[in-house]
N, C-alpha and C positions, 0 to 999 in steps of 0.2 A: 954488718948491716948497722946504721946507726939506732939509737934506740928512740922510739917517738916520743914526743914531748908530750907533757901534762896538757889540758885543755881548758877551755873558757868558752868553747866555739858550739855552744850549746844549740843554736839553729843546725849545724852540719851536721850533729850528734844524730838527731831526731828525722833530719832529710835522708842520711843514709841509712837509716835503723842499726845504728853500732849496737853491736854486743857491749854487754855494763853486766858487769858483777858488782852486786850491792851487798856490802858489809855492813848493814845494818841487822841489828836483831830481827829476829822473824816476825814481831809484833809489830814494828816499825813499817817492815816491807809490805804486809796483809795489811795495814792502815792505808798504804797510797804507795805505789810504784810507778813504774815505766813498761810500755809493752815489750821493749828487747830485754827488759833488764830480768836478771835471773838472783835469786836468794842464795848468797855463799859468804853468811855471816860472820863475823871474826868473833863472836859472842852471843850466845844463846840469852834467852830472854831471863832464864833467872842468873846467868852471870852478868849480865848488863845490871840488873835490878840489885845483884851484890857490890858492884862497882860504883854503883851511882850512890848506893848509900855511905861507902866507905868516902866517896868524894864530899860527900856531904858534912861528915864527921870528921875526916882526918886531912882532907885537900887533896889537891892533883897528883902531888907524888906518891901518896900512898895507894890511891886507885889506881896508877898504871902500874906500881908494883905489885898489886893485888889480881890486876887482868892478865901479868905476866905468871903470875902464878898459877892463875886459873887456864891457861891456854899454854900448856906446858908439854913435854913428852908426848906421848902417844896421841894425846888430842891435837896438838899443835901440828903435828907431822899429817897425821889424817887430815885436818881442815888444811893442812900447806898444798897435801897430796892434789885436792878437789880444785884449789885455785889456780895449781900447775896446770894442768889439765884442762880447764877453762881455759887459759890462759894460749894455751897450745893449739887449742878448736878453735880460738876466736881470735887470731893475732892482729885483728887489727879493730880489737875490742878496749875496754876501758873498765876502771873501777872506781869506786866512791862509794862513800857513808855520808852521813846526812849533812854534814858542812865542807868534805873535803880535807879533814881535820885528823886528829890522831890515828882513827881506826884504820882509813885507807893510806895515811903514810907508814902506819904499821904493817900493815900487808905487803903494800909497795914495797918497802926494804926488805922485807922476811923473802920475798919473790926474787926479788934483787940479789941475794945470798944464795937463791938455788943458780944465778946466772939467769934469770926472766925479768928484763927490764919491759914492765908493762906500766902504760902512764894510767893518771888520775884525773878525775874530774874535778877542776879546780872550783870552789862551791860546793858542791856534792849534792845532794838530792835536793836540797834548800833552794838553792840560786835556781838549778834546772824546774822544780815546779815552780817559782814564782815565774821565771822565762815563759813557761808555758801561759799562766795566768794570764800575763802581759800580753802573750802573742794572740792568745785568743779575741782578748779585746780588738788588738789591730788587726786582725783577721776578719771579725766581725762588721769592723768599720769600711773595710777595704771590699768585701764581696759582697756581687749582687746576687742577693737570694732570692731563688725563684724555687716557689712548695710547690711539690707535687700532691696534688689533693685528689679526693673522690669517696662515694662511698665506701662503708667498708665491702671488702671484696672484690673490690675492683683490680685488686693485684697494685696498688701503688709501690709496695717494695721490689715487685717483680722491675716495674718501670726504672727504679732507682738503681739495682745493681746493672741495669744494661746501659748508664750513664756513665759516661766516663769522667766526669765533671760533677759528681754527686757524693754525698756524706750519706752512707745508710746508718742512721741515727740508731734504731732499731736492733742491726746488725753491732752497731758498737755497745749498747745496752742489753745485747741478749735475750731479747722479751721483743714479742710480737706488738704492742701499744696497747692492743685491746683489755677488756676484762678479762678476756680469754687467753692472754696472750703470755703468760708465765710459762718457760720451758724449763724441763725437768732438769737440767743443767741449771746453776747458781748465775743470777748476773755478778758481774764486776761491782767492787764498790763505787760510791761515788767521785772519790778522787781518779780513782783509775779511768773512770769513764770521761771525767773531763779532759785528763791527760791525753787518753786517746782520741776525743774530739779536735783537741786542739792540735796535735800532730796531724791529723787527717785535713785539716784546713789550713795548717801550715805548708804541707805540701801540695794541694792544690794550689794555692796562689803563690807557689814559688816561680809560677811563670806568668807573663802578663797578663794572662786572662783571668776575668774576675769573675765570672758569673758562676755558681753555685747551686745544682739541685739538692733538695734536701725535701724529706716527707713532711708533710703538713703532719706536726701531733701537739698533742695537750700539753701541759705544764708537766706532767708523768709520764716516766715510760716506764713500766713496772713501779718499783719502789725507788729508781732515779728520777732527780728530778734535771729539768735542763736549765741551764744557766741562765739568768734573768737577762742578761744583756741579747742572748741569742733568742728569746721568749719575746721579749722587744723588737727584735730585727722582725721576727717572723709574722708580728701582727700586723706591719701594714706592707708586708711583703707581697707582689704580684704572684698568681697560682696559675697553674695548668691542672686542668680538671680532666681525670681517669673517669670514661665512662663506658659502664658494660650492663649489658643486659642482666636482672636477677637471675636466671638460670644460669649465665656464665658465672656471676658471682658466686652463686652457691658450689660452684665446681671448683671455684679456687681455696673455698672455705674447708670442702671435703677435703681438698689435697692437701692443706695445711694444717688443718686441727684435728683430722679425722685418722688420714693415713699418714703422712710425715710424722705428728707428733706421737701418733701409735707405735711405730717404728722405732723414734727414740726411747719411748719407756721399755717397749721389748729389747732395746739394746742395752739399757740401765739394768732391768730389773728380771729380765728374763720372763718366766711364766707366771709372775706376779705382774707384768707390765698391765696386760688389756684392762686387768680390776684398777690398778691403779690410775691409769690413761681416764676410763669410764668416772671414775670417783673424782678425778682434778675437774673435770667438765661439768660435773654435778654441784660440786662445791664452788667452781667460778659462777656457774646460774645462781645459785643461790646468794652471793652477790648482788646482783640487781634484782633481787627477789620484790622488794618494796616498790620499786621503779616499773616492773612486768603488771603488778597486780598478784594478788593470791592465786586467784582462777587460771591468768595466761600461764604465771610461773609452773601451776602444777600440771597444766596438760604439755607445756614444752619439756618437764619433768621426765613423765610420763613415755613422752615419744622417745627421748633420747635414751631411757634406761631401756625401752624395747629396741632399740637402733642398733644397740651394744648387742644385745642379744642376739639379732637377726646376722649382725655382723660376723660374728662368734659362730653360730650356727653354721654358716655359709657363704661368708663375703658379701651379702646383700647391705647396698649401701643407701636403699630406698627410704628408710626412715630417718636417716642422718640427714640428708635431702631435704626432709620435710620439717625437721625443729630449726634446720639453720636457715630455710626458707622463711618460717614463721617469724626469727629473733630478727632477720635483715628486715623483712618489710614492715613490721608493728614494733619493732624498737629501734635498731640503729640507723634507719631511713630516716625516721621524724627528727631523730636527734642529730644527723648530721646536715639536714636542713637547715634546723636552728641556728647553727653553730656557723654554718655558711652565710647565713645570713647577718651575723654580726663580723665578718672579714671586712676588713677597709680594704685589703689590696685587688688589686684589679684582676680580672682573670683574662690572660691572654689569651687562652686556647683550651677548647674542649674536644675531646675525641677518645676514641678507644686506645687500649693500652699500646698497640702498633703504631697508631696514628702520633701518639704524645710521644713515642721513641724517636719517630722520625722527624716531627716538629722540633725535637729539642736539639736533634743531631744539626737542624740546620741552624738552631738560636744560639746555640753554643759554641 
């Protein structure tokens, strides 16, 4: 079987979710990577720092010599074993370093010495990152964005997940978008979020269809910010508004922020999960204390505390429904009405989640 050639077809790499092993040091990888990339570095962070210092003081040849000294013997054998294993598990994959230069070429040659021809990505991480940034701009120019809007608790994300031509921004950001939206699992880095967003749009727009549904979001999703070009496009984009009764919206919030979030904390923290879950929601409530006003904040906080106690005692969720309904009616709904009034985009349709999904299926 002939060896596969090195590639600079970045579009194909991302459209096909090609597995890739990243030769960069762990700190470089954590700063930004791609969804299908695996960190299998040639040098550790400390080794890379030593080689970099040597390069500055003594030049390239001395730095290369030091690198070979640092990655030798059992160290080299161990890393080579991991690269070989990856190559065998992912025969259609690629390897890369920062610019597709010395690190990836070194690993490629070491693999070749073991009888494994494994292609590299020309231009490396830097070229792929530049491609995704440029492609994001091209995608946003081409895409016909439609916002899924609606009051808090209407289940906009549920709608997004049911639409084939949608990008789940909150899913990519691993955050539910509101003050209470932080999940116990960490958010990705900003660069990882942007890369994943660009790839999602790239895949959707690979066909002739250009319509893309996204949830109506603010500038930030947790600590991650939406690219400015996306925010500009969203400002004037047409909207579909999801409408549900207050009672139905309360049930969505109970399902997402009480039951599901509680399970996540229990899975991660065991017996400490319920207490950490309750403290997390109290901390979130504290962040909007000034906007709620002191008296209303205290009332909601007291009911929330009682709600967790009642839930722990016998699974009763009535008090959870009480504090949630108060926040929706007295805080989130007025804020949404104000924000909606500032929107320039045309409202194309209003209806329940089911009605919106049905409408979108016909419109898309």
